[in-house]
C-alpha positions in Angstrom: -77.2 53.8 121.5 -77.7 55.2 118.3 -79.8 58.4 117.6 -82.1 58.7 114.8 -81.7 61.1 112.0 -85.3 61.6 111.1 -84.4 63.4 107.8 -82.3 60.7 106.3 -83.7 57.6 108.2 -80.3 56.7 109.3 -78.9 55.9 112.7 -75.9 57.9 114.0 -73.7 55.6 116.0 -72.1 58.3 117.7 -72.2 58.2 121.7 -74.8 55.3 121.0 -75.1 53.8 124.6 -75.0 56.9 126.5 -77.5 58.8 124.4 -80.3 56.1 124.9 -79.4 55.8 128.5 -79.9 59.5 129.0 -83.2 59.3 126.9 -84.6 56.5 129.0 -83.8 58.3 132.2 -85.5 61.4 130.9 -88.6 59.5 129.8 -88.8 57.9 133.3 -88.6 61.3 134.8 -91.4 62.7 132.3 -93.5 59.7 133.1 -93.2 59.9 136.8 -93.9 63.7 136.9 -96.3 64.2 133.9 -99.2 65.4 135.7 -97.0 68.1 137.0 -95.9 69.3 133.5 -92.2 69.3 134.4 -90.2 72.2 133.0 -87.1 71.6 130.7 -84.8 72.8 133.5 -86.1 70.2 135.9 -85.6 67.6 133.4 -82.1 68.8 132.5 -81.0 68.8 136.1 -82.3 65.2 136.5 -80.2 63.8 133.5 -77.2 66.0 134.2 -77.2 68.3 131.3 -78.0 72.0 130.5 -81.4 72.8 129.2 -80.1 73.7 125.9 -78.2 70.4 125.6 -81.3 68.3 126.8 -83.4 70.0 124.1 -80.8 69.2 121.4 -80.3 65.6 122.6 -84.0 64.9 122.8 -84.8 66.6 119.6 -82.1 64.9 117.7 -83.1 61.5 119.0 -86.9 61.7 118.3 -87.3 64.8 116.2 -89.4 66.3 118.8 -88.8 68.3 122.0 -89.4 66.9 125.5 -92.6 69.0 125.8 -93.9 67.6 122.5 -93.0 64.0 123.7 -94.8 64.5 126.8 -98.0 65.5 124.7 -97.5 62.2 122.7 -97.6 60.0 125.9 -100.4 61.7 127.5 -103.5 59.7 128.3 -105.5 62.1 126.2 -103.4 61.6 123.1 -103.3 57.9 123.6 -107.4 57.7 123.8 -107.5 59.9 120.7 -104.9 57.7 118.9 -106.7 54.5 119.7 -109.9 55.8 118.5 -108.3 56.8 115.1 -106.5 53.7 114.6 -109.7 51.6 115.7 -111.7 53.6 113.0 -109.1 53.0 110.2 -108.8 49.3 111.1 -112.7 49.0 110.9 -112.9 50.8 107.6 -110.4 48.5 106.2 -112.4 45.5 107.3 -115.7 47.0 106.1 -114.3 47.5 102.7 -112.7 44.2 102.3 -109.0 45.4 102.5 -106.3 43.4 104.2 -105.2 46.3 106.3 -104.9 50.2 106.3 -102.0 51.9 104.7 -98.7 51.4 106.5 -96.8 54.6 105.7 -93.3 54.4 107.1 -93.7 50.6 108.1 -91.8 47.7 107.0 -93.8 45.0 105.0 -93.5 41.9 107.1 -94.3 38.5 106.1 -94.8 35.9 108.9 -94.6 32.2 108.6 -96.0 30.7 111.6 -95.7 27.1 113.2 -97.6 25.1 115.5 -95.7 23.7 118.7 -95.5 20.4 116.9 -94.3 21.7 113.8 -91.6 24.0 115.7 -90.3 20.9 117.6 -89.5 19.2 114.3 -88.2 22.3 112.3 -86.1 23.5 115.2 -84.0 20.1 115.4 -80.5 21.0 114.2 -81.3 24.4 112.7 -78.8 26.8 112.2 -79.4 30.1 113.7 -77.2 33.3 113.0 -77.4 35.9 115.7 -75.7 39.0 117.0 -76.1 42.3 119.0 -76.4 45.9 117.5 -77.7 49.2 118.1 -81.2 50.6 117.6 -82.8 53.8 118.5 -84.0 52.1 121.7 -80.9 50.6 123.0 -78.9 47.6 122.3 -80.7 44.5 120.7 -80.2 40.9 120.1 -81.6 39.6 116.8 -81.5 35.9 115.5 -82.3 34.6 111.9 -82.4 31.7 109.8 -82.9 31.0 106.2 -86.7 31.0 106.8 -86.6 34.3 108.5 -86.2 36.4 111.8 -87.0 34.3 114.7 -86.0 36.6 117.7 -85.6 40.2 118.4 -85.1 41.5 121.9 -83.9 44.6 123.8 -81.0 43.9 125.9 -79.4 45.9 128.8 -75.7 46.2 128.6 -74.9 43.7 131.4 -77.3 41.2 130.2 -75.8 39.9 126.9 -75.0 36.6 128.2 -78.3 35.8 129.8 -80.1 37.0 126.4 -78.1 34.6 124.4 -78.9 31.8 127.0 -82.8 32.6 126.8 -82.4 32.3 122.9 -80.7 28.9 123.3 -83.2 27.7 125.7 -86.0 28.7 123.3 -84.0 26.7 120.6 -82.3 24.0 122.6 -81.5 21.7 119.4 -80.2 24.6 117.4 -76.9 25.7 116.6 -76.1 29.4 117.4 -73.6 31.1 115.0 -72.4 34.6 115.9 -72.8 36.9 113.0 -72.2 40.5 114.2 -71.9 42.1 110.9 -75.2 40.5 109.5 -77.0 41.3 112.7 -75.9 45.0 112.6 -77.0 45.4 109.1 -80.3 43.6 109.4 -80.9 46.0 112.8 -80.1 49.0 110.6 -82.4 47.9 107.8 -85.4 47.3 110.4 -84.9 50.7 112.0 -84.5 52.7 108.9 -87.1 55.0 107.7 -86.4 55.1 103.9 -89.1 54.0 101.3 -86.6 51.7 99.5 -86.1 49.7 102.8 -89.9 49.6 103.6 -90.5 48.2 100.2 -88.1 45.3 100.4 -90.0 43.3 103.1 -88.8 41.1 105.9 -89.8 37.5 106.8 -90.5 36.4 110.2 -90.5 32.8 111.6 -92.5 32.1 114.5 -94.1 29.4 116.6 -97.1 29.6 118.8 -100.7 28.3 119.7 -103.4 29.1 117.0 -104.7 31.8 119.3 -101.2 33.4 119.8 -100.8 33.5 115.9 -104.1 35.0 115.3 -103.1 37.7 117.9 -99.8 38.3 116.3 -101.2 38.5 112.8 -103.7 41.1 114.1 -100.7 43.1 115.7 -99.3 43.3 112.2 -102.4 45.1 111.0 -101.7 48.0 113.5 -100.5 50.9 111.2 -97.2 52.6 112.1 -97.6 55.2 114.8 -101.1 53.6 115.6 -102.4 52.6 119.1 -105.1 50.2 120.1 -106.3 49.1 123.3 -106.4 45.1 124.3 -110.1 45.4 124.0 -110.0 46.9 120.7 -107.6 44.2 119.5 -109.8 41.5 120.9 -112.8 43.1 118.9 -110.7 43.1 115.8 -110.2 39.4 116.2 -113.9 38.8 116.7 -113.4 37.9 120.4 -114.6 41.0 122.4 -114.8 39.3 125.5 -111.1 37.8 125.3 -109.0 41.1 126.1 -107.3 39.2 128.9 -106.3 36.2 126.8 -105.3 38.7 124.1 -102.9 40.4 126.5 -101.4 37.2 127.5 -100.8 36.3 123.9 -99.4 39.7 123.2 -96.9 39.3 126.0 -95.8 35.9 124.5 -94.4 37.8 121.5 -90.7 37.3 121.1 -90.1 39.7 118.2 -89.9 43.2 119.3 -90.8 46.1 117.2 -91.5 44.0 114.0 -94.6 42.4 115.7 -95.7 45.6 117.3 -96.9 44.5 120.7 -95.8 48.1 121.8 -98.7 49.6 120.0 -101.1 47.9 122.4 -102.3 50.0 125.5 -104.7 49.7 128.4 -108.1 50.9 127.6 -107.6 53.7 130.0 -104.9 55.2 127.7 -102.1 54.1 130.3 -99.2 52.4 128.5 -99.2 49.5 131.0 -96.4 46.9 131.4 -94.0 46.0 128.5 -91.6 43.0 128.5 -88.5 45.2 127.6 -89.6 48.2 130.0 -92.4 50.7 130.0 -90.0 53.7 129.1 -88.8 51.9 126.0 -92.5 51.3 124.9 -93.2 54.9 125.4 -90.1 55.9 123.5 -91.1 53.6 120.5 -94.6 55.1 120.4 -93.8 58.7 120.5 -90.7 58.0 118.2 -93.0 56.5 115.6 -95.4 59.5 115.7 -92.5 61.9 115.2 -90.8 59.8 112.3 -94.1 59.4 110.6 -94.2 63.2 110.3 -97.1 63.9 112.4 -95.3 65.7 115.1 -93.4 68.9 115.2 -90.3 69.7 117.1 -90.7 72.5 119.4 
């Protein structure tokens, strides 16, 4: 999988799959041993590299060292970040703003349909789709003239089943492979240049009224921010609906762009994630680093 060049915002395609595979194994090790504060040598032995190579690989991918990454995914950091994000969103609401500043984030427009509207609109629609590399592994993206309708992370051996799931969601649609367009769109999504962020992206989604409310609220969470399910429920004006909010978050089919990875348990634990907890931790820490709030070391 590609590594991120945090200076230019580009994705380096060299050694793409092997890089993220090692990163994911490293994150799983750090997660399992974080209470013991594992040493770099222990991590390096686990992923089969020298300590110096491990340090370089991790820093090239995230812009931060494994030690710094471990700090970013700690319960203490998560709780602090959730408090800061909650205060920022609360201030935005109190002052009548639509949302806080979204530094380094993409401007995303979301067109939503009810299930009935979806059934009518989805008949005979043409969907272009394809696989491409991201800083978090291989991804499948699908898009129509009305916007991106699907984005999921895919394990190397699951490409066929990923396409089958997409066809199941859109049974009356015609899927048209577009590898070049898909790769270009994914590169645009995961770039970090201001020009890209200003250009905007459109999403085309379907859900119940409540699900759509939750997904719109997710779009208000700033880049590198974190919220608990309870905070997200309170943001919606439904403080007693944290469990229902969690269910709606889990129904999101557009990874990263509708940032369900930025919602954690109230305890600061990262909890479950449809595309893997290690990937969720990677995304959150990577965002902190690429937002310029982390230092390599």
